[in-house]
C-alpha positions as CSV (number, residue, x, y, z in Angstrom):
1,M,175.2,-14.4,134.9
2,K,175.8,-10.7,135.0
3,K,172.9,-8.3,135.1
4,E,171.5,-7.6,131.6
5,T,172.2,-3.9,131.0
6,Q,173.6,-3.8,127.4
7,I,173.9,-5.8,124.3
8,N,175.7,-9.1,124.6
9,K,176.7,-12.0,122.3
10,Y,173.3,-13.6,122.8
11,H,171.4,-10.5,121.9
12,K,173.6,-10.2,118.8
13,A,172.8,-13.8,117.8
14,V,169.1,-13.0,118.0
15,L,169.4,-9.8,116.0
16,Y,171.4,-11.5,113.3
17,A,168.9,-14.5,113.2
18,L,166.1,-12.0,112.6
19,Y,168.0,-10.6,109.6
20,G,168.1,-14.1,108.2
21,L,164.3,-14.6,108.6
22,F,163.6,-11.5,106.5
23,L,165.8,-12.9,103.7
24,M,163.7,-16.1,103.6
25,P,161.6,-15.1,100.5
26,L,164.9,-15.5,98.5
27,L,165.7,-19.0,99.9
28,P,164.4,-22.4,99.1
29,K,162.0,-24.0,101.6
30,I,164.6,-26.2,103.3
31,A,166.9,-23.2,103.9
32,G,164.0,-21.2,105.3
33,N,163.1,-24.0,107.7
34,L,166.7,-24.1,108.9
35,M,166.7,-20.3,109.5
36,I,163.5,-20.7,111.6
37,G,165.0,-23.5,113.6
38,F,168.2,-21.5,114.2
39,F,166.1,-18.5,115.4
40,I,164.1,-20.7,117.8
41,I,167.3,-22.3,119.3
42,V,169.0,-19.0,119.6
43,S,165.9,-17.5,121.4
44,I,165.9,-20.4,123.9
45,V,169.6,-20.2,124.6
46,T,169.4,-16.4,125.0
47,Y,166.5,-16.8,127.5
48,F,168.5,-19.2,129.7
49,N,171.4,-16.8,129.7
50,T,169.4,-13.8,130.7
51,F,169.6,-12.3,134.2
52,N,166.2,-12.3,136.1
53,R,164.5,-13.9,133.1
54,R,160.7,-13.7,132.8
55,F,158.4,-15.2,130.2
56,N,155.7,-12.9,128.6
57,W,152.7,-15.1,129.3
58,K,150.1,-12.4,128.4
59,F,151.6,-11.9,124.9
60,F,152.1,-15.6,124.3
61,I,148.6,-16.6,125.2
62,V,146.9,-13.8,123.3
63,I,148.7,-14.3,120.1
64,S,148.6,-18.1,120.2
65,L,144.8,-18.5,120.8
66,L,144.1,-19.9,117.3
67,Y,146.7,-22.5,117.6
68,F,145.4,-23.6,121.0
69,S,142.0,-24.1,119.4
70,Y,143.6,-26.2,116.7
71,I,145.2,-28.4,119.3
72,G,141.9,-28.7,121.1
73,S,140.2,-29.9,117.9
74,L,142.4,-32.9,117.8
75,L,140.1,-34.4,120.5
76,Y,137.3,-34.8,117.9
77,S,139.1,-34.9,114.6
78,E,138.6,-38.2,112.8
79,N,141.3,-37.8,110.2
80,M,144.1,-37.5,112.6
81,E,146.9,-37.9,110.1
82,Y,145.7,-34.8,108.1
83,A,145.0,-32.9,111.3
84,L,148.6,-33.4,112.5
85,R,149.9,-32.4,109.1
86,K,147.9,-29.1,109.2
87,L,149.0,-28.6,112.8
88,S,152.6,-28.9,111.6
89,T,152.1,-26.4,108.8
90,A,150.5,-23.9,111.3
91,S,153.4,-24.4,113.8
92,P,154.8,-20.9,113.3
93,L,151.7,-19.7,115.1
94,I,153.1,-21.2,118.2
95,F,156.9,-21.3,117.7
96,F,157.2,-17.6,116.9
97,P,155.1,-16.4,119.9
98,L,157.1,-18.8,122.1
99,S,160.4,-17.3,120.9
100,F,159.4,-13.7,121.1
101,S,157.8,-14.3,124.6
102,L,161.2,-15.4,125.8
103,F,162.9,-12.1,125.0
104,S,163.7,-9.7,127.8
105,P,162.6,-6.0,127.7
106,V,166.2,-5.0,126.9
107,L,166.3,-7.4,123.9
108,I,162.9,-6.2,122.7
109,D,164.1,-2.6,122.8
110,L,167.2,-3.6,120.8
111,I,164.9,-5.3,118.2
112,K,162.7,-2.3,118.0
113,K,165.7,-0.2,117.2
114,Q,166.5,-2.6,114.3
115,V,163.0,-2.6,112.8
116,K,163.9,-0.1,110.1
117,N,166.9,-2.2,109.1
118,Y,164.8,-5.4,109.1
119,T,162.3,-3.6,106.9
120,K,165.1,-2.6,104.5
121,V,166.4,-6.2,104.3
122,Y,162.9,-7.5,103.6
123,V,162.1,-4.9,101.0
124,G,165.4,-5.6,99.3
125,S,164.8,-9.3,99.2
126,I,161.3,-8.8,97.6
127,V,162.8,-6.3,95.1
128,L,165.5,-8.8,94.2
129,L,162.9,-11.7,93.9
130,S,160.7,-9.5,91.7
131,L,163.6,-8.7,89.4
132,I,164.5,-12.4,89.2
133,V,160.9,-13.1,88.2
134,I,161.0,-10.3,85.5
135,I,164.3,-11.6,84.1
136,D,163.0,-15.2,84.2
137,N,160.0,-14.2,82.1
138,F,161.6,-11.5,80.1
139,N,161.0,-13.3,76.8
140,V,157.2,-12.5,77.1
141,I,157.4,-9.1,78.7
142,H,156.3,-7.4,75.5
143,D,152.9,-9.0,76.1
144,L,151.7,-8.2,79.6
145,E,148.8,-10.7,79.4
146,L,151.2,-13.5,78.4
147,F,153.7,-12.3,81.0
148,H,150.9,-12.5,83.7
149,D,149.8,-15.9,82.6
150,Q,153.4,-17.3,82.5
151,I,154.1,-16.1,86.1
152,L,150.8,-17.7,87.2
153,E,151.8,-21.0,85.7
154,Q,155.4,-21.2,86.6
155,G,155.6,-19.3,89.9
156,T,159.1,-18.2,91.0
157,V,162.5,-19.9,90.9
158,V,162.4,-20.5,94.7
159,G,159.0,-22.3,94.5
160,M,156.8,-19.4,95.6
161,D,153.6,-19.3,93.5
162,A,152.2,-16.0,92.1
163,L,149.5,-15.5,94.7
164,Y,152.0,-15.5,97.6
165,L,154.4,-13.4,95.5
166,S,151.6,-10.8,95.3
167,L,151.2,-11.0,99.1
168,H,154.9,-10.4,99.6
169,I,154.9,-7.5,97.2
170,S,152.0,-6.0,99.2
171,L,153.9,-6.3,102.4
172,A,157.1,-4.9,100.8
173,L,155.0,-2.0,99.4
174,I,153.6,-1.0,102.8
175,S,157.1,-1.4,104.3
176,S,158.5,0.8,101.5
177,V,155.9,3.4,102.3
178,Y,157.1,3.4,105.9
179,L,160.7,3.9,104.7
180,Y,159.7,6.7,102.4
181,F,157.9,8.4,105.2
182,L,161.1,8.1,107.4
183,S,163.4,9.3,104.7
184,K,165.1,12.6,105.5
185,K,167.4,12.8,102.5
186,V,166.2,13.4,98.9
187,W,168.1,10.5,97.4
188,K,166.5,8.1,100.0
189,A,163.1,9.4,99.1
190,V,163.8,9.0,95.4
191,V,165.0,5.4,95.9
192,S,161.9,4.6,98.0
193,I,159.6,6.0,95.2
194,M,161.4,4.0,92.6
195,I,161.0,0.8,94.6
196,I,157.3,1.5,95.3
197,S,156.8,2.2,91.6
198,I,158.4,-1.1,90.4
199,L,156.6,-3.2,93.0
200,F,153.2,-1.5,92.5
201,V,153.4,-2.0,88.7
202,L,154.3,-5.7,89.2
203,L,151.4,-6.0,91.7
204,L,149.0,-4.6,89.1
205,I,150.3,-6.9,86.4
206,L,149.8,-9.9,88.7
207,S,146.2,-8.6,89.1
208,F,145.3,-10.5,92.3
209,K,142.4,-8.5,93.7
210,S,143.0,-9.7,97.2
211,A,146.6,-8.3,97.2
212,I,145.7,-5.0,95.5
213,I,142.7,-4.3,97.9
214,S,144.6,-5.4,101.0
215,F,147.5,-3.1,100.2
216,T,145.2,-0.2,99.3
217,V,143.2,-0.5,102.5
218,A,146.4,-0.8,104.6
219,F,148.1,2.1,102.9
220,G,145.0,4.3,103.3
221,L,144.7,3.5,107.0
222,Y,148.4,4.1,107.5
223,A,148.2,7.5,105.8
224,L,145.1,8.3,107.9
225,M,146.8,7.4,111.2
226,V,150.1,9.2,110.4
227,N,148.1,12.0,108.7
228,K,151.0,13.7,106.9
229,T,150.9,15.4,103.5
230,K,153.9,13.4,102.4
231,L,151.9,10.1,102.7
232,W,148.6,11.5,101.4
233,T,150.2,12.7,98.2
234,L,151.7,9.2,97.6
235,F,148.4,7.5,98.4
236,M,146.4,9.7,96.1
237,S,148.9,9.1,93.3
238,A,148.5,5.4,93.7
239,T,144.7,5.7,93.8
240,V,144.6,7.8,90.7
241,L,146.8,5.2,88.9
242,V,144.4,2.3,89.8
243,I,141.3,4.3,88.8
244,G,142.9,5.2,85.5
245,L,143.7,1.5,84.8
246,L,140.2,0.5,85.7
247,T,138.8,3.1,83.4
248,F,141.1,2.7,80.4
249,S,142.4,-0.9,80.6
250,S,139.7,-3.4,79.7
251,S,142.0,-6.4,80.5
252,F,143.0,-5.1,83.9
253,N,139.3,-4.3,84.7
254,E,138.3,-7.8,83.7
255,K,140.8,-9.4,86.0
256,F,140.1,-7.0,88.9
257,N,136.4,-7.8,88.7
258,R,137.0,-11.4,89.7
259,L,136.2,-11.8,93.4
260,L,138.5,-14.8,93.8
261,I,141.6,-15.5,91.7
262,V,141.9,-19.3,91.5
263,K,143.2,-21.6,88.9
264,D,140.7,-22.7,86.2
265,S,139.5,-26.3,86.7
266,A,138.1,-28.1,83.6
267,H,137.6,-24.7,82.0
268,M,134.9,-23.7,84.5
269,E,134.1,-20.0,84.7
270,Y,135.6,-18.2,87.7
271,A,132.2,-17.1,88.8
272,E,131.0,-20.7,89.0
273,I,134.1,-21.7,91.1
274,K,133.6,-18.7,93.4
275,N,129.9,-19.3,93.9
276,T,130.3,-23.0,94.6
277,I,133.0,-22.5,97.1
278,Q,131.1,-19.8,98.9
279,S,127.8,-21.7,98.8
280,C,129.3,-24.9,100.3
281,S,131.2,-23.0,103.0
282,I,128.1,-21.1,104.1
283,E,125.9,-24.2,104.0
284,L,128.3,-26.0,106.4
285,I,128.4,-23.3,109.0
286,P,125.3,-24.4,111.0
287,E,126.6,-28.0,111.0
288,A,130.1,-26.9,112.1
289,G,128.5,-25.3,115.1
290,L,130.4,-24.2,118.2
291,F,133.5,-26.3,117.9
292,G,133.7,-27.1,114.1
293,F,134.4,-30.4,112.4
294,G,138.0,-30.6,113.6
295,L,141.3,-29.5,112.0
296,G,141.4,-32.9,110.2
297,D,137.9,-32.9,108.8
298,G,136.9,-29.3,107.9
299,K,138.3,-29.4,104.4
300,E,137.0,-32.9,103.8
301,E,133.5,-31.8,104.6
302,L,133.9,-28.9,102.2
303,I,135.1,-31.3,99.4
304,N,132.2,-33.6,100.1
305,C,129.9,-30.7,99.5
306,Y,131.6,-30.0,96.2
307,D,130.8,-33.5,95.1
308,G,127.1,-32.8,95.2
309,K,127.5,-29.6,93.2
310,N,130.5,-30.0,90.9
311,S,132.8,-33.0,90.8
312,S,135.6,-31.0,89.1
313,L,135.9,-28.8,92.2
314,K,136.2,-31.9,94.4
315,N,139.0,-33.3,92.2
316,A,140.9,-30.0,92.5
317,S,140.4,-30.0,96.3
318,Y,139.8,-26.3,96.6
319,N,139.8,-24.8,100.1
320,S,137.3,-22.2,101.3
321,H,139.4,-19.3,99.9
322,N,138.5,-17.4,103.1
323,Q,140.6,-17.9,106.2
324,Y,137.7,-16.9,108.5
325,L,135.3,-19.5,107.0
326,S,138.1,-22.1,107.2
327,V,138.6,-21.4,110.9
328,F,134.9,-21.7,111.5
329,L,134.7,-25.1,109.6
330,N,137.7,-26.4,111.5
331,V,137.2,-25.1,115.0
332,G,133.7,-23.6,115.0
333,L,132.3,-20.4,116.4
334,F,134.4,-20.7,119.5
335,G,137.7,-20.9,117.5
336,L,136.7,-18.0,115.3
337,I,135.9,-15.9,118.4
338,L,139.3,-16.7,119.9
339,F,141.0,-15.8,116.6
340,A,139.0,-12.5,116.4
341,F,139.9,-11.7,120.0
342,S,143.6,-12.2,119.3
343,L,143.5,-9.9,116.2
344,F,141.4,-7.3,118.1
345,A,143.9,-7.4,121.1
346,L,146.8,-6.7,118.7
347,L,144.8,-3.9,117.1
348,S,143.9,-2.4,120.4
349,T,147.4,-2.5,121.8
350,G,148.8,-1.2,118.5
351,L,146.5,1.9,118.7
352,N,147.4,2.5,122.4
353,H,151.2,2.4,121.4
354,R,150.7,4.3,118.1
355,N,152.2,1.3,116.4
356,Y,151.0,2.4,113.0
357,L,153.1,0.2,110.8
358,G,152.2,-2.8,112.8
359,I,148.5,-2.0,112.5
360,A,148.8,-1.4,108.8
361,I,150.4,-4.9,108.3
362,L,147.8,-6.5,110.6
363,I,145.0,-4.9,108.5
364,L,146.7,-6.0,105.3
365,F,146.7,-9.6,106.5
366,C,143.1,-9.4,107.8
367,V,141.8,-8.1,104.4
368,F,143.9,-10.6,102.4
369,M,142.4,-13.5,104.5
370,L,139.0,-12.6,103.3
371,A,139.9,-14.2,99.9
372,E,142.8,-16.6,100.8
373,N,143.6,-19.2,103.4
374,V,146.9,-17.6,104.4
375,L,147.4,-19.6,107.5
376,E,147.1,-23.0,105.8
377,R,150.2,-22.6,103.5
378,Q,153.7,-22.2,104.8
379,Q,154.3,-19.4,102.4
380,G,151.7,-17.4,104.2
381,V,151.6,-18.5,107.9
382,V,155.4,-18.0,108.4
383,Y,155.3,-14.3,107.5
384,F,151.9,-13.7,109.2
385,A,153.5,-15.0,112.5
386,L,156.8,-13.3,112.0
387,F,155.5,-9.9,111.2
388,L,152.8,-9.8,113.9
389,N,155.2,-11.1,116.6
390,L,157.9,-8.7,115.6
391,F,155.7,-5.6,115.5
392,F,153.5,-6.3,118.5
393,V,155.6,-8.0,121.2
394,G,156.7,-4.7,122.5
395,N,153.1,-3.6,123.1
396,F,152.6,-6.2,125.9
397,K,154.2,-5.3,129.1
398,R,155.1,-8.1,131.4
399,S,154.7,-8.1,135.2
400,A,157.7,-8.0,137.4
401,L,156.7,-11.4,138.8
402,N,155.9,-13.7,135.9
403,P,158.8,-16.2,135.4
404,L,158.4,-19.2,133.1
405,V,156.9,-21.7,135.4
406,L,154.9,-25.0,135.1
407,S,152.6,-24.5,138.0
408,H,149.2,-23.7,136.7
409,E,148.4,-21.5,139.8
410,K,151.4,-19.2,139.0
411,V,150.5,-19.1,135.3
412,L,147.1,-17.9,136.2
413,D,148.5,-15.4,138.7
414,S,150.9,-14.0,136.0
415,L,147.9,-13.1,133.8
416,N,146.3,-10.9,136.5
């Protein structure tokens, strides 16, 4: 093998595979899984064809802590079949860190140079998906309330439901804000503004409070960190629009005031659903304790609690609608601390490297997870893992002496 000094065919394969990953929102589930599998294989092949290869243990361990706690909970999970199923769903939390930790500094630098292009591809895929949704529901577009309800009921043509469509729109919006900030030509700025306008209006029509708030918080923090008039003007315009809708649109105000947006079950009031979910989740915290009920039993305990309060909720099998509460129920206080440490480590390194877009996306996910179990649906966990690995792998510098080894003594030494 020749010394790695410039782009080679293996680097190109990885760069192209990443483009495919950012097109996944447009693809059916099986095609998306094939793209992920191809990316993992290409990453491994590239690693073994890299001169003086080294594995980034520090990054791998820090970003995979939650998954390690999930694996540990198998030791005391009673419903092993369900636990393994959930472990499989959460597998992007380990496979993406593994793949990105295999990349050499040269390849990571090449990826960082392509971030703007990856962002364009992702934004383009979400804009196209949004247009498909609009066209697919065009027969009721004259009635925004009916348009909203029909999207909620039918989802998208690729099988993505409305909630995760709103998450993708939020991510595409913050990415579009980044592209708008970087735009040097007037026509590029105009195109960015048009895309932001279309996506923001659709986000407001969908009216998922978790998505609207997470984007608003992420956008505000991004504007604060960058601190440029160009971004502040855009942020204030969006804020004025939302305040105006809250003030003058009673239907939007009614939707926005719901803390959780969940499907109605037996015509129950949203407040009743919300209060029962929160009440049961909080009641189970002391019993979950240090290590939780186990990945296979956390949701079952929650459903059993519903049975004593409202049988309709039990039949609907609602989750906690809060990722942090779900982590606590599954892997306890210890698992939640590991998860929090992982997120804080990413935030800390992001601040040190002025990784403002990465921080904004991290905050967007953190806020969104206050109302949704993002990491327990493939539509959420894949993009959580993909975005955070892409934007933060370059913040973790590897030692000159940390090859991929199996000896536990060398693994521990590599962390020092």
